HTML snippet that shows the backbone in 3Dmol.js (N, CA, C, O; Angstrom):
<script src="https://3Dmol.org/build/3Dmol-min.js"></script>
<div id="view" style="width:600px;height:400px;position:relative"></div>
<script>
const pdb = `
ATOM      1  N   MET A   1     104.365 124.239  86.975  1.00  0.00           N
ATOM      2  CA  MET A   1     105.477 123.523  86.349  1.00  0.00           C
ATOM      3  C   MET A   1     105.266 123.563  84.849  1.00  0.00           C
ATOM      4  O   MET A   1     104.199 123.200  84.355  1.00  0.00           O
ATOM      5  N   THR A   2     106.247 123.988  84.150  1.00  0.00           N
ATOM      6  CA  THR A   2     106.222 123.967  82.697  1.00  0.00           C
ATOM      7  C   THR A   2     107.241 122.950  82.236  1.00  0.00           C
ATOM      8  O   THR A   2     108.423 123.059  82.562  1.00  0.00           O
ATOM      9  N   TRP A   3     106.796 121.964  81.484  1.00  0.00           N
ATOM     10  CA  TRP A   3     107.694 120.917  81.028  1.00  0.00           C
ATOM     11  C   TRP A   3     108.688 121.502  80.040  1.00  0.00           C
ATOM     12  O   TRP A   3     108.334 122.323  79.194  1.00  0.00           O
ATOM     13  N   ALA A   4     109.927 121.071  80.157  1.00  0.00           N
ATOM     14  CA  ALA A   4     110.979 121.531  79.255  1.00  0.00           C
ATOM     15  C   ALA A   4     111.738 120.320  78.737  1.00  0.00           C
ATOM     16  O   ALA A   4     111.900 119.339  79.463  1.00  0.00           O
ATOM     17  N   PRO A   5     112.205 120.372  77.500  1.00  0.00           N
ATOM     18  CA  PRO A   5     112.998 119.259  76.981  1.00  0.00           C
ATOM     19  C   PRO A   5     114.166 118.965  77.919  1.00  0.00           C
ATOM     20  O   PRO A   5     114.803 119.878  78.445  1.00  0.00           O
ATOM     21  N   GLY A   6     114.430 117.700  78.116  1.00  0.00           N
ATOM     22  CA  GLY A   6     115.510 117.308  79.008  1.00  0.00           C
ATOM     23  C   GLY A   6     115.060 117.056  80.435  1.00  0.00           C
ATOM     24  O   GLY A   6     115.810 116.479  81.223  1.00  0.00           O
ATOM     25  N   HIS A   7     113.848 117.477  80.785  1.00  0.00           N
ATOM     26  CA  HIS A   7     113.326 117.185  82.114  1.00  0.00           C
ATOM     27  C   HIS A   7     112.819 115.753  82.129  1.00  0.00           C
ATOM     28  O   HIS A   7     112.038 115.348  81.268  1.00  0.00           O
ATOM     29  N   ARG A   8     113.264 115.005  83.101  1.00  0.00           N
ATOM     30  CA  ARG A   8     112.892 113.593  83.180  1.00  0.00           C
ATOM     31  C   ARG A   8     111.498 113.402  83.760  1.00  0.00           C
ATOM     32  O   ARG A   8     110.822 112.429  83.426  1.00  0.00           O
ATOM     33  N   TYR A   9     111.057 114.309  84.617  1.00  0.00           N
ATOM     34  CA  TYR A   9     109.801 114.123  85.337  1.00  0.00           C
ATOM     35  C   TYR A   9     108.776 115.182  84.959  1.00  0.00           C
ATOM     36  O   TYR A   9     109.116 116.315  84.619  1.00  0.00           O
ATOM     37  N   ASP A  10     107.506 114.777  85.029  1.00  0.00           N
ATOM     38  CA  ASP A  10     106.397 115.694  84.791  1.00  0.00           C
ATOM     39  C   ASP A  10     105.241 115.231  85.666  1.00  0.00           C
ATOM     40  O   ASP A  10     105.337 114.194  86.323  1.00  0.00           O
ATOM     41  N   ILE A  11     104.143 115.995  85.680  1.00  0.00           N
ATOM     42  CA  ILE A  11     102.977 115.620  86.467  1.00  0.00           C
ATOM     43  C   ILE A  11     101.788 115.376  85.555  1.00  0.00           C
ATOM     44  O   ILE A  11     101.706 115.909  84.449  1.00  0.00           O
ATOM     45  N   ARG A  12     100.860 114.546  86.053  1.00  0.00           N
ATOM     46  CA  ARG A  12      99.598 114.304  85.346  1.00  0.00           C
ATOM     47  C   ARG A  12      98.539 113.961  86.388  1.00  0.00           C
ATOM     48  O   ARG A  12      98.850 113.498  87.486  1.00  0.00           O
ATOM     49  N   LYS A  13      97.288 114.197  86.023  1.00  0.00           N
ATOM     50  CA  LYS A  13      96.180 113.894  86.930  1.00  0.00           C
ATOM     51  C   LYS A  13      96.093 112.394  87.130  1.00  0.00           C
ATOM     52  O   LYS A  13      96.249 111.618  86.187  1.00  0.00           O
ATOM     53  N   ASP A  14      95.840 111.990  88.376  1.00  0.00           N
ATOM     54  CA  ASP A  14      95.608 110.574  88.639  1.00  0.00           C
ATOM     55  C   ASP A  14      94.302 110.358  89.394  1.00  0.00           C
ATOM     56  O   ASP A  14      93.992 109.242  89.809  1.00  0.00           O
ATOM     57  N   GLY A  15      93.557 111.415  89.563  1.00  0.00           N
ATOM     58  CA  GLY A  15      92.255 111.349  90.214  1.00  0.00           C
ATOM     59  C   GLY A  15      91.530 112.656  89.972  1.00  0.00           C
ATOM     60  O   GLY A  15      92.029 113.533  89.267  1.00  0.00           O
ATOM     61  N   GLU A  16      90.356 112.782  90.559  1.00  0.00           N
ATOM     62  CA  GLU A  16      89.577 113.996  90.335  1.00  0.00           C
ATOM     63  C   GLU A  16      90.308 115.240  90.829  1.00  0.00           C
ATOM     64  O   GLU A  16      90.275 116.286  90.182  1.00  0.00           O
ATOM     65  N   HIS A  17      90.974 115.119  91.991  1.00  0.00           N
ATOM     66  CA  HIS A  17      91.663 116.274  92.574  1.00  0.00           C
ATOM     67  C   HIS A  17      93.108 115.959  92.942  1.00  0.00           C
ATOM     68  O   HIS A  17      93.714 116.683  93.731  1.00  0.00           O
ATOM     69  N   THR A  18      93.666 114.895  92.385  1.00  0.00           N
ATOM     70  CA  THR A  18      95.030 114.504  92.746  1.00  0.00           C
ATOM     71  C   THR A  18      95.900 114.334  91.510  1.00  0.00           C
ATOM     72  O   THR A  18      95.413 114.144  90.395  1.00  0.00           O
ATOM     73  N   TRP A  19      97.206 114.407  91.748  1.00  0.00           N
ATOM     74  CA  TRP A  19      98.193 114.362  90.681  1.00  0.00           C
ATOM     75  C   TRP A  19      99.285 113.372  91.032  1.00  0.00           C
ATOM     76  O   TRP A  19      99.488 113.048  92.202  1.00  0.00           O
ATOM     77  N   GLU A  20      99.991 112.891  90.011  1.00  0.00           N
ATOM     78  CA  GLU A  20     101.139 112.024  90.238  1.00  0.00           C
ATOM     79  C   GLU A  20     102.327 112.565  89.463  1.00  0.00           C
ATOM     80  O   GLU A  20     102.175 113.300  88.488  1.00  0.00           O
ATOM     81  N   ILE A  21     103.511 112.185  89.919  1.00  0.00           N
ATOM     82  CA  ILE A  21     104.738 112.517  89.206  1.00  0.00           C
ATOM     83  C   ILE A  21     105.128 111.274  88.426  1.00  0.00           C
ATOM     84  O   ILE A  21     105.186 110.176  88.981  1.00  0.00           O
ATOM     85  N   PHE A  22     105.395 111.450  87.132  1.00  0.00           N
ATOM     86  CA  PHE A  22     105.757 110.298  86.317  1.00  0.00           C
ATOM     87  C   PHE A  22     107.072 110.543  85.599  1.00  0.00           C
ATOM     88  O   PHE A  22     107.490 111.678  85.373  1.00  0.00           O
ATOM     89  N   ASP A  23     107.699 109.444  85.253  1.00  0.00           N
ATOM     90  CA  ASP A  23     108.976 109.446  84.543  1.00  0.00           C
ATOM     91  C   ASP A  23     108.656 109.562  83.055  1.00  0.00           C
ATOM     92  O   ASP A  23     107.996 108.686  82.496  1.00  0.00           O
ATOM     93  N   THR A  24     109.112 110.624  82.414  1.00  0.00           N
ATOM     94  CA  THR A  24     108.788 110.834  80.998  1.00  0.00           C
ATOM     95  C   THR A  24     109.476 109.824  80.085  1.00  0.00           C
ATOM     96  O   THR A  24     109.096 109.685  78.923  1.00  0.00           O
ATOM     97  N   THR A  25     110.486 109.116  80.598  1.00  0.00           N
ATOM     98  CA  THR A  25     111.165 108.117  79.766  1.00  0.00           C
ATOM     99  C   THR A  25     110.457 106.772  79.782  1.00  0.00           C
ATOM    100  O   THR A  25     110.599 105.985  78.846  1.00  0.00           O
ATOM    101  N   THR A  26     109.680 106.496  80.856  1.00  0.00           N
ATOM    102  CA  THR A  26     108.986 105.203  80.960  1.00  0.00           C
ATOM    103  C   THR A  26     107.473 105.343  80.995  1.00  0.00           C
ATOM    104  O   THR A  26     106.755 104.391  80.690  1.00  0.00           O
ATOM    105  N   GLY A  27     106.982 106.528  81.365  1.00  0.00           N
ATOM    106  CA  GLY A  27     105.549 106.732  81.509  1.00  0.00           C
ATOM    107  C   GLY A  27     104.996 106.215  82.828  1.00  0.00           C
ATOM    108  O   GLY A  27     103.788 106.269  83.058  1.00  0.00           O
ATOM    109  N   ARG A  28     105.871 105.714  83.697  1.00  0.00           N
ATOM    110  CA  ARG A  28     105.426 105.128  84.965  1.00  0.00           C
ATOM    111  C   ARG A  28     105.510 106.135  86.106  1.00  0.00           C
ATOM    112  O   ARG A  28     106.306 107.074  86.082  1.00  0.00           O
ATOM    113  N   THR A  29     104.651 105.904  87.116  1.00  0.00           N
ATOM    114  CA  THR A  29     104.689 106.718  88.323  1.00  0.00           C
ATOM    115  C   THR A  29     106.060 106.588  88.976  1.00  0.00           C
ATOM    116  O   THR A  29     106.603 105.487  89.070  1.00  0.00           O
ATOM    117  N   VAL A  30     106.616 107.702  89.425  1.00  0.00           N
ATOM    118  CA  VAL A  30     107.937 107.707  90.051  1.00  0.00           C
ATOM    119  C   VAL A  30     107.865 107.060  91.437  1.00  0.00           C
ATOM    120  O   VAL A  30     106.952 107.323  92.220  1.00  0.00           O
ATOM    121  N   VAL A  31     108.856 106.203  91.716  1.00  0.00           N
ATOM    122  CA  VAL A  31     109.037 105.600  93.038  1.00  0.00           C
ATOM    123  C   VAL A  31     110.479 105.882  93.454  1.00  0.00           C
ATOM    124  O   VAL A  31     111.419 105.470  92.774  1.00  0.00           O
ATOM    125  N   ILE A  32     110.647 106.583  94.570  1.00  0.00           N
ATOM    126  CA  ILE A  32     111.976 106.882  95.107  1.00  0.00           C
ATOM    127  C   ILE A  32     111.985 106.474  96.576  1.00  0.00           C
ATOM    128  O   ILE A  32     111.116 106.873  97.351  1.00  0.00           O
ATOM    129  N   ASP A  33     112.979 105.676  96.942  1.00  0.00           N
ATOM    130  CA  ASP A  33     113.094 105.140  98.309  1.00  0.00           C
ATOM    131  C   ASP A  33     111.814 104.430  98.737  1.00  0.00           C
ATOM    132  O   ASP A  33     111.398 104.528  99.892  1.00  0.00           O
ATOM    133  N   GLY A  34     111.193 103.716  97.801  1.00  0.00           N
ATOM    134  CA  GLY A  34     109.992 102.940  98.091  1.00  0.00           C
ATOM    135  C   GLY A  34     108.705 103.747  98.141  1.00  0.00           C
ATOM    136  O   GLY A  34     107.638 103.167  98.343  1.00  0.00           O
ATOM    137  N   LYS A  35     108.764 105.061  97.965  1.00  0.00           N
ATOM    138  CA  LYS A  35     107.569 105.910  98.005  1.00  0.00           C
ATOM    139  C   LYS A  35     107.095 106.224  96.598  1.00  0.00           C
ATOM    140  O   LYS A  35     107.845 106.735  95.766  1.00  0.00           O
ATOM    141  N   ARG A  36     105.814 105.902  96.351  1.00  0.00           N
ATOM    142  CA  ARG A  36     105.181 106.253  95.075  1.00  0.00           C
ATOM    143  C   ARG A  36     104.706 107.699  95.157  1.00  0.00           C
ATOM    144  O   ARG A  36     104.044 108.083  96.121  1.00  0.00           O
ATOM    145  N   TYR A  37     105.037 108.487  94.167  1.00  0.00           N
ATOM    146  CA  TYR A  37     104.643 109.890  94.144  1.00  0.00           C
ATOM    147  C   TYR A  37     103.333 110.042  93.380  1.00  0.00           C
ATOM    148  O   TYR A  37     103.308 110.440  92.216  1.00  0.00           O
ATOM    149  N   CYS A  38     102.235 109.707  94.080  1.00  0.00           N
ATOM    150  CA  CYS A  38     100.894 109.783  93.505  1.00  0.00           C
ATOM    151  C   CYS A  38      99.925 110.272  94.583  1.00  0.00           C
ATOM    152  O   CYS A  38     100.290 110.399  95.752  1.00  0.00           O
ATOM    153  N   ASP A  39      98.689 110.543  94.169  1.00  0.00           N
ATOM    154  CA  ASP A  39      97.655 111.053  95.082  1.00  0.00           C
ATOM    155  C   ASP A  39      98.084 112.349  95.767  1.00  0.00           C
ATOM    156  O   ASP A  39      97.812 112.552  96.950  1.00  0.00           O
ATOM    157  N   LEU A  40      98.752 113.218  95.024  1.00  0.00           N
ATOM    158  CA  LEU A  40      99.265 114.476  95.568  1.00  0.00           C
ATOM    159  C   LEU A  40      98.374 115.647  95.169  1.00  0.00           C
ATOM    160  O   LEU A  40      97.813 115.646  94.074  1.00  0.00           O
ATOM    161  N   PRO A  41      98.235 116.655  96.048  1.00  0.00           N
ATOM    162  CA  PRO A  41      97.579 117.888  95.615  1.00  0.00           C
ATOM    163  C   PRO A  41      98.461 118.567  94.564  1.00  0.00           C
ATOM    164  O   PRO A  41      99.678 118.384  94.560  1.00  0.00           O
ATOM    165  N   LEU A  42      97.858 119.334  93.693  1.00  0.00           N
ATOM    166  CA  LEU A  42      98.581 119.959  92.583  1.00  0.00           C
ATOM    167  C   LEU A  42      99.786 120.765  93.052  1.00  0.00           C
ATOM    168  O   LEU A  42     100.867 120.639  92.476  1.00  0.00           O
ATOM    169  N   ASP A  43      99.627 121.588  94.082  1.00  0.00           N
ATOM    170  CA  ASP A  43     100.753 122.427  94.513  1.00  0.00           C
ATOM    171  C   ASP A  43     101.930 121.588  95.003  1.00  0.00           C
ATOM    172  O   ASP A  43     103.081 121.938  94.739  1.00  0.00           O
ATOM    173  N   SER A  44     101.668 120.494  95.707  1.00  0.00           N
ATOM    174  CA  SER A  44     102.752 119.616  96.171  1.00  0.00           C
ATOM    175  C   SER A  44     103.437 118.918  95.007  1.00  0.00           C
ATOM    176  O   SER A  44     104.665 118.837  94.965  1.00  0.00           O
ATOM    177  N   ALA A  45     102.651 118.412  94.065  1.00  0.00           N
ATOM    178  CA  ALA A  45     103.220 117.728  92.899  1.00  0.00           C
ATOM    179  C   ALA A  45     104.087 118.687  92.091  1.00  0.00           C
ATOM    180  O   ALA A  45     105.158 118.311  91.615  1.00  0.00           O
ATOM    181  N   ASP A  46     103.631 119.909  91.941  1.00  0.00           N
ATOM    182  CA  ASP A  46     104.363 120.912  91.164  1.00  0.00           C
ATOM    183  C   ASP A  46     105.715 121.238  91.806  1.00  0.00           C
ATOM    184  O   ASP A  46     106.731 121.311  91.114  1.00  0.00           O
ATOM    185  N   VAL A  47     105.727 121.431  93.112  1.00  0.00           N
ATOM    186  CA  VAL A  47     106.975 121.728  93.826  1.00  0.00           C
ATOM    187  C   VAL A  47     107.923 120.532  93.755  1.00  0.00           C
ATOM    188  O   VAL A  47     109.113 120.699  93.486  1.00  0.00           O
ATOM    189  N   MET A  48     107.400 119.326  93.995  1.00  0.00           N
ATOM    190  CA  MET A  48     108.238 118.124  93.996  1.00  0.00           C
ATOM    191  C   MET A  48     108.844 117.853  92.624  1.00  0.00           C
ATOM    192  O   MET A  48     110.021 117.503  92.537  1.00  0.00           O
ATOM    193  N   VAL A  49     108.070 118.006  91.550  1.00  0.00           N
ATOM    194  CA  VAL A  49     108.594 117.714  90.215  1.00  0.00           C
ATOM    195  C   VAL A  49     109.694 118.711  89.843  1.00  0.00           C
ATOM    196  O   VAL A  49     110.673 118.340  89.196  1.00  0.00           O
ATOM    197  N   ASP A  50     109.538 119.958  90.244  1.00  0.00           N
ATOM    198  CA  ASP A  50     110.599 120.941  89.994  1.00  0.00           C
ATOM    199  C   ASP A  50     111.872 120.554  90.741  1.00  0.00           C
ATOM    200  O   ASP A  50     112.968 120.642  90.190  1.00  0.00           O
ATOM    201  N   LEU A  51     111.729 120.127  91.993  1.00  0.00           N
ATOM    202  CA  LEU A  51     112.881 119.699  92.788  1.00  0.00           C
ATOM    203  C   LEU A  51     113.546 118.473  92.167  1.00  0.00           C
ATOM    204  O   LEU A  51     114.769 118.431  92.034  1.00  0.00           O
ATOM    205  N   MET A  52     112.754 117.486  91.791  1.00  0.00           N
ATOM    206  CA  MET A  52     113.308 116.264  91.193  1.00  0.00           C
ATOM    207  C   MET A  52     114.083 116.573  89.916  1.00  0.00           C
ATOM    208  O   MET A  52     115.161 116.020  89.697  1.00  0.00           O
ATOM    209  N   ASN A  53     113.551 117.441  89.083  1.00  0.00           N
ATOM    210  CA  ASN A  53     114.236 117.795  87.835  1.00  0.00           C
ATOM    211  C   ASN A  53     115.499 118.616  88.093  1.00  0.00           C
ATOM    212  O   ASN A  53     116.496 118.440  87.393  1.00  0.00           O
ATOM    213  N   SER A  54     115.473 119.500  89.077  1.00  0.00           N
ATOM    214  CA  SER A  54     116.647 120.339  89.337  1.00  0.00           C
ATOM    215  C   SER A  54     117.759 119.572  90.042  1.00  0.00           C
ATOM    216  O   SER A  54     118.935 119.886  89.861  1.00  0.00           O
ATOM    217  N   GLU A  55     117.404 118.572  90.841  1.00  0.00           N
ATOM    218  CA  GLU A  55     118.395 117.801  91.595  1.00  0.00           C
ATOM    219  C   GLU A  55     118.882 116.571  90.838  1.00  0.00           C
ATOM    220  O   GLU A  55     119.830 115.918  91.277  1.00  0.00           O
ATOM    221  N   GLY A  56     118.254 116.242  89.713  1.00  0.00           N
ATOM    222  CA  GLY A  56     118.651 115.063  88.949  1.00  0.00           C
ATOM    223  C   GLY A  56     118.402 113.765  89.701  1.00  0.00           C
ATOM    224  O   GLY A  56     119.189 112.825  89.592  1.00  0.00           O
ATOM    225  N   MET A  57     117.316 113.707  90.461  1.00  0.00           N
ATOM    226  CA  MET A  57     117.001 112.512  91.247  1.00  0.00           C
ATOM    227  C   MET A  57     116.776 111.311  90.343  1.00  0.00           C
ATOM    228  O   MET A  57     116.304 111.449  89.214  1.00  0.00           O
ATOM    229  N   GLU A  58     117.116 110.142  90.845  1.00  0.00           N
ATOM    230  CA  GLU A  58     116.937 108.895  90.106  1.00  0.00           C
ATOM    231  C   GLU A  58     115.857 108.057  90.779  1.00  0.00           C
ATOM    232  O   GLU A  58     115.867 107.906  92.000  1.00  0.00           O
ATOM    233  N   PRO A  59     114.924 107.510  90.000  1.00  0.00           N
ATOM    234  CA  PRO A  59     113.896 106.651  90.593  1.00  0.00           C
ATOM    235  C   PRO A  59     114.493 105.315  91.011  1.00  0.00           C
ATOM    236  O   PRO A  59     115.592 104.949  90.592  1.00  0.00           O
ATOM    237  N   ASP A  60     113.741 104.588  91.851  1.00  0.00           N
ATOM    238  CA  ASP A  60     114.153 103.240  92.226  1.00  0.00           C
ATOM    239  C   ASP A  60     114.236 102.376  90.980  1.00  0.00           C
ATOM    240  O   ASP A  60     113.531 102.611  89.999  1.00  0.00           O
ATOM    241  N   GLU A  61     115.091 101.389  91.028  1.00  0.00           N
ATOM    242  CA  GLU A  61     115.219 100.439  89.932  1.00  0.00           C
ATOM    243  C   GLU A  61     113.922  99.642  89.832  1.00  0.00           C
ATOM    244  O   GLU A  61     113.390  99.184  90.844  1.00  0.00           O
ATOM    245  N   GLU A  62     113.417  99.477  88.619  1.00  0.00           N
ATOM    246  CA  GLU A  62     112.176  98.722  88.437  1.00  0.00           C
ATOM    247  C   GLU A  62     112.457  97.238  88.552  1.00  0.00           C
ATOM    248  O   GLU A  62     113.450  96.729  88.032  1.00  0.00           O
ATOM    249  N   ARG A  63     111.555  96.555  89.248  1.00  0.00           N
ATOM    250  CA  ARG A  63     111.692  95.112  89.413  1.00  0.00           C
ATOM    251  C   ARG A  63     110.363  94.452  89.112  1.00  0.00           C
ATOM    252  O   ARG A  63     109.303  94.995  89.424  1.00  0.00           O
ATOM    253  N   LEU A  64     110.423  93.297  88.513  1.00  0.00           N
ATOM    254  CA  LEU A  64     109.217  92.513  88.288  1.00  0.00           C
ATOM    255  C   LEU A  64     108.996  91.635  89.508  1.00  0.00           C
ATOM    256  O   LEU A  64     109.932  91.001  89.997  1.00  0.00           O
ATOM    257  N   HIS A  65     107.767  91.593  90.000  1.00  0.00           N
ATOM    258  CA  HIS A  65     107.466  90.779  91.186  1.00  0.00           C
ATOM    259  C   HIS A  65     106.778  89.508  90.773  1.00  0.00           C
ATOM    260  O   HIS A  65     106.440  88.685  91.623  1.00  0.00           O
TER     261      HIS A  65
END
`;
const viewer = $3Dmol.createViewer("view");
viewer.addModel(pdb, "pdb");
viewer.setStyle({}, {cartoon: {color: "spectrum"}});
viewer.zoomTo();
viewer.render();
</script>
């Protein structure tokens, strides 16, 4: 995955061998339909972030608990 201007999502390491998808506008881990996109192998994170950027997916609304 190569980050491009206008892409809302990108990936970053979140463990020794795992990656997360984060929202470049908030810096937070992406949550869609209640699923946090973290602890992913690199190849899965890369495919998912490309899909999210191409489909214009929207993360869940953030709520304070």
